[in-house]
Residue frames as qw, qx, qy, qz and C-alpha x, y, z in Angstrom:
[[0.009, 0.883, 0.468, 0.024, 0.00, 0.02, -0.02],
 [0.311, -0.793, 0.115, 0.510, 2.80, 2.41, 0.85],
 [0.427, -0.111, 0.601, 0.666, 4.57, 1.60, -2.43],
 [0.229, 0.619, 0.653, 0.371, 1.44, 2.47, -4.39],
 [0.131, -0.942, -0.229, 0.206, 1.09, 5.81, -2.60],
 [0.407, -0.556, 0.362, 0.628, 4.73, 6.63, -3.41],
 [0.370, 0.159, 0.693, 0.599, 4.25, 5.76, -7.04],
 [0.094, 0.805, 0.568, 0.140, 1.04, 7.79, -7.19],
 [0.257, -0.880, -0.049, 0.397, 2.79, 10.80, -5.71],
 [0.412, -0.332, 0.527, 0.665, 5.66, 10.50, -8.15],
 [0.300, 0.455, 0.714, 0.440, 3.18, 10.24, -11.00],
 [0.033, -0.918, -0.387, 0.085, 1.30, 13.40, -9.83],
 [0.336, -0.732, 0.210, 0.554, 4.66, 15.28, -9.56],
 [0.392, -0.065, 0.659, 0.639, 5.66, 14.24, -13.04],
 [0.172, 0.681, 0.654, 0.280, 2.29, 15.17, -14.52],
 [0.128, -0.935, -0.197, 0.267, 2.39, 18.56, -12.81],
 [0.374, -0.522, 0.413, 0.645, 5.92, 19.20, -14.21],
 [0.331, 0.226, 0.705, 0.585, 4.84, 18.35, -17.73],
 [0.052, 0.823, 0.559, 0.084, 1.73, 20.52, -17.42],
 [0.274, -0.831, 0.012, 0.484, 3.86, 23.40, -16.15],
 [0.378, -0.251, 0.553, 0.699, 6.18, 23.09, -19.14],
 [0.221, 0.483, 0.724, 0.440, 3.30, 23.01, -21.56],
 [0.071, -0.906, -0.391, 0.149, 1.65, 25.98, -19.90],
 [0.323, -0.706, 0.217, 0.592, 4.93, 28.01, -20.07],
 [0.384, 0.008, 0.665, 0.640, 5.41, 27.04, -23.72],
 [0.114, 0.571, 0.683, 0.442, 1.96, 28.19, -24.88],
 [0.180, -0.907, -0.348, -0.155, 1.09, 31.02, -22.53],
 [0.598, -0.295, -0.077, 0.741, 4.47, 32.66, -21.94],
 [0.121, 0.971, 0.185, -0.089, 4.46, 36.41, -22.01],
 [0.427, -0.662, 0.365, 0.497, 8.22, 36.62, -22.31],
 [0.556, 0.721, -0.311, -0.274, 10.02, 37.29, -25.57],
 [0.092, 0.520, -0.847, -0.067, 12.25, 34.74, -27.14],
 [0.542, -0.050, -0.817, -0.190, 11.76, 31.01, -26.70],
 [0.642, -0.521, 0.029, -0.562, 9.58, 29.56, -23.99],
 [0.748, 0.047, -0.621, 0.229, 12.00, 26.99, -22.70],
 [0.547, -0.817, -0.075, -0.167, 12.58, 29.14, -19.61],
 [0.839, -0.145, -0.103, 0.515, 16.29, 28.59, -19.43],
 [0.147, -0.932, -0.017, 0.330, 17.04, 32.26, -20.11],
 [0.571, -0.233, 0.468, 0.633, 19.73, 31.60, -22.68],
 [0.407, 0.587, 0.544, 0.439, 17.77, 32.98, -25.68],
 [0.051, -0.976, -0.205, 0.051, 17.52, 36.50, -24.28],
 [0.438, -0.741, 0.286, 0.421, 21.24, 36.86, -24.18],
 [0.657, 0.160, 0.534, 0.508, 21.91, 36.11, -27.79],
 [0.171, 0.776, -0.087, -0.601, 22.89, 38.98, -30.06],
 [0.797, 0.342, 0.459, 0.193, 22.53, 37.63, -33.58],
 [0.349, 0.931, -0.077, 0.074, 23.90, 40.85, -35.16],
 [0.266, -0.786, 0.558, 0.007, 27.12, 40.49, -33.17],
 [0.739, -0.107, 0.652, 0.128, 27.45, 36.77, -34.06],
 [0.689, 0.655, 0.281, 0.133, 26.87, 37.57, -37.78],
 [0.156, 0.942, -0.293, 0.056, 29.55, 40.33, -37.66],
 [0.498, -0.578, 0.646, 0.035, 31.99, 37.95, -35.91],
 [0.799, 0.195, 0.556, 0.118, 31.40, 35.25, -38.60],
 [0.538, 0.832, 0.057, 0.120, 31.92, 37.79, -41.40],
 [0.116, -0.892, 0.437, -0.009, 35.17, 38.95, -39.74],
 [0.643, -0.337, 0.679, 0.111, 36.45, 35.44, -39.46],
 [0.760, 0.478, 0.429, 0.099, 35.45, 34.63, -43.01],
 [0.346, 0.927, -0.110, 0.095, 37.22, 37.70, -44.32],
 [0.341, -0.772, 0.536, 0.026, 40.29, 36.91, -42.29],
 [0.717, -0.127, 0.670, 0.143, 40.67, 33.41, -43.80],
 [0.685, 0.647, 0.314, 0.113, 40.08, 34.44, -47.42],
 [0.572, -0.156, 0.223, 0.774, 43.06, 35.58, -49.40],
 [0.190, 0.760, 0.072, -0.617, 42.99, 39.06, -50.90],
 [0.651, 0.347, 0.556, 0.382, 42.59, 38.92, -54.67]]
């Protein structure tokens, strides 16, 4: 009986976690992705593109 209660509580916790993830995915008010890890807000795509162009130009020989 105790084992069934523990399994039931673990199931409820897992279901609550999944529902929370789904809720945050579809009803998030934040900009960027809805994963909630916070890494998307820190990306500066313009800076990354400029860095890639700089590296590309540095490796290409001048003609």
